[in-house]
C-alpha positions in Angstrom: -96.9 133.9 110.6 -99.5 131.1 109.9 -102.2 133.5 108.6 -103.1 137.2 107.8 -106.0 139.1 107.2 -106.3 141.0 104.1 -108.1 144.2 105.0 -109.4 144.9 101.3 -111.5 141.8 101.2 -112.1 141.4 105.0 -111.0 137.6 104.3 -108.4 135.4 106.0 -105.5 133.8 103.7 -103.1 131.2 105.1 -99.7 131.3 104.7 -99.2 127.5 105.1 -95.7 125.5 105.1 -96.9 124.6 101.4 -97.4 128.1 100.3 -94.3 128.9 101.8 -92.2 126.4 99.8 -94.2 127.2 96.7 -92.8 131.0 97.2 -89.3 129.8 97.6 -89.6 127.6 94.4 -91.3 130.7 92.7 -88.4 133.2 94.0 -85.8 131.0 91.6 -88.3 130.1 88.6 -89.9 133.7 88.2 -89.4 135.2 84.8 -88.2 138.2 86.7 -84.5 136.9 87.1 -82.9 140.1 88.5 -79.8 140.5 91.0 -82.0 139.6 94.1 -82.3 136.3 92.7 -78.7 135.4 92.0 -77.3 136.2 95.5 -78.2 132.5 97.3 -77.5 129.3 95.7 -80.9 127.6 95.2 -79.5 124.2 95.9 -77.8 125.4 99.4 -81.2 127.6 100.4 -83.6 124.6 99.5 -81.7 121.6 100.6 -84.1 119.3 102.6 -81.1 117.6 104.4 -78.7 120.3 105.1 -80.3 123.7 104.1 -78.5 127.0 104.5 -78.7 128.5 108.2 -80.6 131.6 107.5 -81.9 134.3 109.7 -85.7 134.6 110.1 -85.4 138.3 108.8 -83.9 136.9 105.7 -86.1 134.1 104.7 -89.3 136.6 105.6 -87.6 138.9 103.2 -87.2 136.3 100.3 -90.8 135.3 100.6 -91.8 138.9 100.6 -89.8 139.8 97.2 -91.2 136.2 95.8 -95.0 137.7 96.4 -93.9 140.7 93.9 -92.3 138.5 91.4 -94.5 137.8 88.2 -95.4 134.7 86.9 -95.2 132.9 83.3 -98.5 133.3 81.8 -98.9 129.5 81.3 -98.3 128.6 84.8 -100.9 126.6 85.8 -101.9 127.8 89.4 -101.7 131.2 88.3 -105.0 133.4 87.9 -105.7 137.0 88.5 -107.0 136.4 91.8 -103.9 134.5 92.7 -101.8 137.4 91.5 -103.7 139.7 94.0 -103.6 137.6 97.1 -100.0 137.2 96.4 -99.5 141.0 96.4 -101.7 141.4 99.4 -99.6 138.9 101.1 -96.5 140.8 100.1 -97.9 143.7 101.6 -98.6 142.0 105.0 -94.9 140.1 104.7 -93.5 143.6 104.4 -94.9 145.0 107.2 -93.9 142.3 109.5 -90.3 142.2 108.0 -90.2 146.0 108.6 -91.2 145.3 112.5 -88.8 142.7 112.9 -86.0 144.1 110.8 -85.8 147.5 111.7 -84.2 147.2 114.8 -81.3 145.3 113.2 -80.5 148.3 111.2 -79.8 150.6 114.1 -76.1 151.5 114.8 -75.7 149.7 117.9 -76.9 146.3 116.4 -74.6 143.5 115.8 -74.8 143.2 112.1 -74.2 139.8 110.3 -73.9 139.0 106.8 -77.6 138.0 106.5 -78.5 141.6 107.7 -76.8 142.8 104.7 -78.7 140.3 102.3 -81.8 141.3 103.7 -80.9 145.0 103.2 -80.4 144.0 99.5 -83.9 142.4 99.1 -85.4 145.4 100.8 -84.2 147.5 97.8 -85.8 144.9 95.5 -89.2 144.9 97.3 -89.4 148.9 97.5 -89.4 149.5 93.9 -92.1 146.5 93.5 -95.0 147.9 95.2 -96.3 151.3 95.1 -97.2 151.2 98.9 -93.6 150.6 99.9 -91.7 152.6 97.4 -91.0 155.6 99.7 -88.7 153.6 101.8 -86.3 152.7 98.8 -83.9 155.8 99.7 -83.6 154.8 102.9 -82.8 150.8 102.3 -80.3 152.0 99.5 -78.3 153.9 101.7 -78.5 151.4 104.2 -77.3 148.7 102.1 -74.3 150.8 101.2 -73.1 150.9 104.6 -74.0 147.3 105.6 -71.9 145.8 102.9 -68.7 148.3 103.7 -69.1 147.4 107.4 -69.1 143.8 106.9 -66.0 144.4 104.7 -67.5 142.4 101.7 -65.1 144.3 99.4 -62.3 141.3 100.2 -62.4 137.6 100.6 -62.7 136.6 104.3 -60.4 133.7 105.4 -61.8 130.2 106.5 -65.1 130.6 104.5 -66.4 128.0 102.4 -66.4 128.5 98.4 -70.2 128.8 98.9 -70.0 131.5 101.5 -67.2 133.5 99.5 -69.4 133.4 96.5 -72.3 134.4 98.5 -70.1 137.5 99.8 -68.7 138.4 96.4 -72.1 138.4 94.8 -73.7 140.7 97.4 -70.8 143.1 97.0 -71.0 143.3 93.1 -74.6 143.4 93.1 -74.7 146.2 95.6 -71.9 148.1 93.2 -74.3 147.5 90.6 -77.4 148.7 92.4 -75.3 151.7 93.5 -74.5 153.1 90.2 -77.7 152.5 89.0 -79.4 154.4 91.8 -76.8 157.0 91.5 -77.9 157.7 87.9 -81.7 157.0 88.6 -81.7 159.5 91.5 -79.2 162.3 90.3 -76.4 161.4 92.2 -72.8 160.2 92.9 -71.6 156.3 93.6 -70.9 155.8 96.8 -68.7 152.7 96.3 -65.4 153.6 94.7 -63.5 151.5 92.4 -60.4 151.5 94.8 -62.4 149.5 97.5 -62.6 146.4 95.5 -59.6 146.3 92.9 -58.7 142.7 94.4 -62.0 141.2 94.7 -62.8 138.3 92.4 -66.0 138.7 90.1 -68.7 136.2 90.7 -68.5 133.1 89.0 -70.8 132.5 86.1 -74.5 131.7 86.7 -74.4 128.1 85.5 -71.5 127.3 87.8 -73.6 128.8 91.0 -76.7 127.1 90.0 -75.4 123.6 89.3 -75.7 120.9 92.2 -72.5 119.5 94.6 -69.5 121.7 95.3 -68.9 124.7 94.0 -65.4 125.1 92.2 -63.0 127.8 92.6 -63.6 130.4 89.6 -60.3 130.9 88.0 -59.2 131.8 84.4 -58.8 128.7 82.2 -55.6 129.7 80.5 -53.6 131.7 83.3 -55.1 129.9 86.4 -55.6 133.2 87.9 -58.7 134.8 89.9 -60.6 137.1 87.8 -61.2 140.6 89.1 -63.3 143.5 87.4 -62.2 144.6 84.1 -64.1 146.2 80.9 -64.7 143.0 79.3 -67.6 140.5 79.4 -66.4 137.3 80.8 -69.9 135.5 80.7 -73.3 136.1 79.2 -75.1 136.2 82.3 -76.5 139.3 84.6 -73.4 140.0 86.5 -70.9 138.9 83.6 -72.6 141.5 81.4 -73.5 144.4 83.8 -70.5 144.4 86.1 -68.3 145.7 83.5 -71.2 148.3 82.2 -71.6 149.5 85.6 -67.9 150.2 86.0 -68.2 152.3 82.9 -71.4 154.1 84.3 -69.5 155.1 87.4 -66.7 156.7 85.1 -69.4 158.7 82.9 -71.3 160.0 86.5 -67.8 160.8 87.6 -66.8 162.7 84.4 -70.0 164.3 84.4 -69.6 165.8 88.0 -66.0 167.2 86.9 -67.4 168.7 83.8 -70.3 170.5 86.0 -68.0 171.8 88.8 -66.7 175.1 88.9 -63.1 174.3 89.8 -62.6 170.9 88.1 -64.3 171.9 84.7 -61.4 174.5 83.8 -59.5 172.0 81.8 -61.2 171.2 78.7 -58.5 169.2 77.3 -58.3 167.0 80.6 -62.0 166.3 80.5 -61.9 165.4 77.0 -59.0 162.9 77.4 -61.2 161.2 80.2 -64.5 160.8 78.1 -61.9 159.6 75.1 -60.5 156.9 77.8 -64.5 156.1 78.7 -65.1 155.5 75.0 -62.2 153.0 74.9 -63.7 151.4 77.8 -66.6 150.9 76.0 -64.8 149.6 72.9 -63.3 146.7 75.2 -67.0 145.8 76.5 -68.4 145.7 73.1 -65.4 143.4 71.2 -65.7 141.4 74.5 -69.5 140.8 74.4 -69.2 140.6 70.4 -67.0 137.7 70.7 -69.5 136.0 72.9 -72.9 136.5 71.2 -71.1 136.4 67.4 -71.4 138.9 65.0 -75.2 138.1 63.6 -76.5 139.1 67.1 -75.1 142.6 67.0 -77.1 143.3 63.6 -80.0 143.5 65.9 -78.7 147.4 66.1 -79.9 147.7 62.4 -83.2 149.2 61.9 -83.7 147.2 58.6 -82.8 143.6 60.7 -85.7 141.3 60.8 -83.6 138.1 61.8 -84.2 136.3 64.7 -80.7 135.9 66.5 -79.7 132.1 67.6 -82.4 131.0 70.5 -79.4 130.3 72.6 -78.8 133.8 73.5 -79.9 134.6 76.7 -82.5 137.4 77.1 -80.3 139.2 79.3 -77.6 139.9 76.4 -80.5 141.8 74.5 -80.7 144.2 77.7 -76.9 144.4 78.0 -76.5 145.6 74.2 -79.2 148.6 74.9 -77.5 149.5 78.3 -74.1 149.6 76.3 -75.6 152.0 73.5 -77.5 154.0 76.0 -73.8 154.7 77.9 -72.9 156.8 74.7 -76.2 158.9 75.0 -75.3 159.4 78.8 -71.6 160.4 78.3 -72.3 162.7 75.1 -75.8 163.8 76.3 -76.7 166.2 78.9 -79.1 163.8 80.7 -81.6 166.2 81.6 -84.9 166.6 78.9 -85.1 170.3 79.5 -81.6 170.9 78.9 -81.5 168.7 75.6 -84.4 171.0 74.6 -82.7 174.5 75.5 -79.3 174.1 74.9 -78.7 175.2 71.2 -75.0 174.6 71.2 -75.2 171.1 72.2 -77.9 170.8 69.4 -75.5 172.0 67.0 -72.7 169.7 68.3 -71.1 166.3 67.0 -72.2 165.3 70.6 -75.8 165.6 69.4 -75.2 163.4 66.3 -73.5 160.5 68.6 -76.4 160.9 70.8 -79.0 160.4 68.1 -77.0 157.8 66.2 -77.0 155.7 69.9 -80.5 156.3 70.6 -81.7 155.1 67.5 -79.8 151.9 68.1 -81.3 151.6 71.5 -85.1 151.5 69.8 -84.0 149.1 67.3 -82.6 146.9 70.5 -85.9 147.6 72.4 -88.0 146.4 69.3 -86.2 143.1 69.7 -86.4 142.8 73.4 -90.2 143.0 73.1 -89.9 140.1 71.0 -88.0 137.8 73.4 -89.4 139.5 76.6 -92.8 141.0 75.6 -94.0 142.1 79.0 -90.4 143.1 80.0 -90.4 140.8 83.0 -86.8 139.8 83.3 -85.5 143.1 84.6 -88.0 145.6 84.5 -86.7 147.3 87.5 -83.1 147.9 86.2 -84.2 148.6 82.6 -86.4 151.6 83.0 -84.1 154.2 83.5 -82.0 153.2 80.5 -85.0 153.0 78.6 -86.1 156.6 79.6 -82.6 158.2 78.9 -82.7 157.0 75.4 -85.9 157.8 74.7 -85.4 161.9 75.5 -83.7 162.5 72.3 -86.8 161.6 70.2 -89.0 163.6 72.6 -86.6 166.5 71.3 -86.5 165.5 67.7 -89.8 165.3 67.3 -90.9 168.5 68.9 -88.0 170.5 67.0 -88.9 169.0 63.3 -92.2 169.0 63.8 -94.2 168.0 60.6 -90.8 167.7 59.4 -89.9 164.7 61.1 -88.9 161.9 59.4 -90.2 158.4 59.1 -87.3 156.9 61.0 -88.0 159.4 64.0 -91.7 158.5 64.0 -90.7 154.9 63.7 -88.4 155.1 66.6 -91.2 157.0 68.8 -93.9 154.2 68.0 -91.1 151.8 69.3 -90.6 153.4 72.6 -94.6 154.0 73.0 -94.9 150.3 72.9 -92.0 149.8 75.4 -93.8 152.3 77.7 -97.2 150.5 77.3 -95.3 147.5 78.6 -93.7 149.2 81.8 -97.1 150.8 82.6 -98.7 147.3 82.3 -95.7 145.9 84.3 -94.6 148.0 86.8 -96.1 149.2 90.0 -93.6 152.0 90.8 -95.0 155.6 91.0 -92.0 157.6 89.7 -91.7 155.2 86.7 -95.6 154.9 86.2 -96.1 158.6 86.4 -92.9 159.4 84.1 -93.7 156.5 81.6 -97.2 158.1 81.3 -96.3 161.4 80.6 -93.6 160.9 78.5 -96.0 158.3 76.4 -98.5 161.3 76.2 -95.9 163.9 75.0 -94.4 161.7 72.4 -98.1 160.9 71.3 -98.4 164.6 70.9 -95.7 165.1 68.9 -96.5 162.4 66.5 -100.0 163.8 66.2 -98.8 167.1 65.3 -95.9 166.0 63.3 -98.0 165.4 59.9 -99.9 169.0 60.6 -98.9 171.8 58.2 -100.4 174.6 60.2 -98.3 173.9 63.3 -95.0 175.7 64.1 -93.8 172.9 66.3 -90.5 174.8 67.1 -91.8 177.8 68.5 -94.2 175.7 70.6 -93.5 176.3 74.4 -91.8 173.8 76.2 -94.8 173.6 78.5 -97.1 172.1 75.8 -94.4 169.6 74.8 -93.6 168.4 78.1 -96.3 168.3 80.9 -95.7 170.2 84.0 -95.7 167.3 86.3 -93.2 165.5 83.9 -90.8 168.6 84.4 -90.4 167.5 88.2 -87.9 164.7 87.0 -84.8 166.4 86.6 -81.0 165.6 86.2 -79.8 169.1 87.4 -78.4 170.8 90.6 -81.5 170.6 93.4 -83.4 167.8 91.5 -83.3 163.8 92.2 -83.9 162.3 88.7 -86.7 160.1 89.0 -87.5 161.0 92.5 -89.9 164.2 92.9 -88.2 166.6 94.9 -91.2 168.9 96.2 -88.8 171.7 97.4 -87.1 171.9 93.8 -88.3 174.9 91.7 -88.1 176.0 88.0 
């Protein structure tokens, strides 16, 4: 792996030891700090005297992910050429990684923990680059299989705290991605809550990234090990999104029950389940508000122009957006065509709840653009929730037409800004295509909303939603953000 050839430019670039070290540093310092960068302790991996023993395939996967992670705009060594060269190197490393790692994914292979870590990183590489995104579902399936095979849902004896924490972080990160993928691709979670009821949750990132021995993470008051609840324990990626992902799994299961021909017979039972989920969301919000303070939560107000305290981490903005999106998912049909055609739902209180929380999502998105203008922090994760919270404005703009009020148009404009950033930042086929057509549809409705001679309410759906956009459905036979070529209207 001393050098590789860039076939596009017919030039030879060298992956020297120096460049590899720079990529490893970039892996931990990039503004894109999603779950993949939280799995291995930086101080342990980059220790010059006693580094973590690491399989070559795992190291290769880290270098490959790093190639697709963005840099800060003001980084002194970053140029357009550097970015293109890094992406070309990433594609080359991915090919090498597939060649060396694929044999280790076979059923008769003697899997070890580093293989599970590598599988998780593969799920981060695939949605980072158009040329490799088609492999995403394979790696998602293999990831869930191998973390269960390795029994990461329970602590193993005779391990150091670092090793135990790595196992916990990988399990819980997979737990989150499993639920996220289930929503994104219109499926059900593969990992059940019953599997991991006694597994401790990860320690705070501040503890994980500090130097020295890793202490045991326990409750300061009771000295008990933290397990997963609906409460936010700390303002970092796992602390915020773990309890939300637990709730997301419940929402997806509730949806499955409500659409099942046998299980949906008892409306009272389904209503009680939904009420319990709302109570779980309230637990999340009260604990979250206690950590960020009341002023931060004011960003949900359309009139709020205050800048929250600078010590509030960016991930808290994304967490608040996802919290309100949970109500959109719980009370809405998730599918944009169903939203458009279901007149009974449009006349129900659920429609009002979805509209109310979608407005809040747009307000929070406006503040996200202020603190993370290019959506670099967690663009792989944020896209699905943003799109789900945007559907309602598409419906409202189409239904109301020239009667659309300033609030609807304002929120459409905010969502268009966010979509512009997705188009500029991401290189994922399904997200880029979806964003392009959602943006076109919103622009169309905004352009015609002031036209007095257009009857928007009678406008055919095909004129509102581009046919290619209609391939993305959340109904049986479709796979959400993955186009199913065999599905038909």
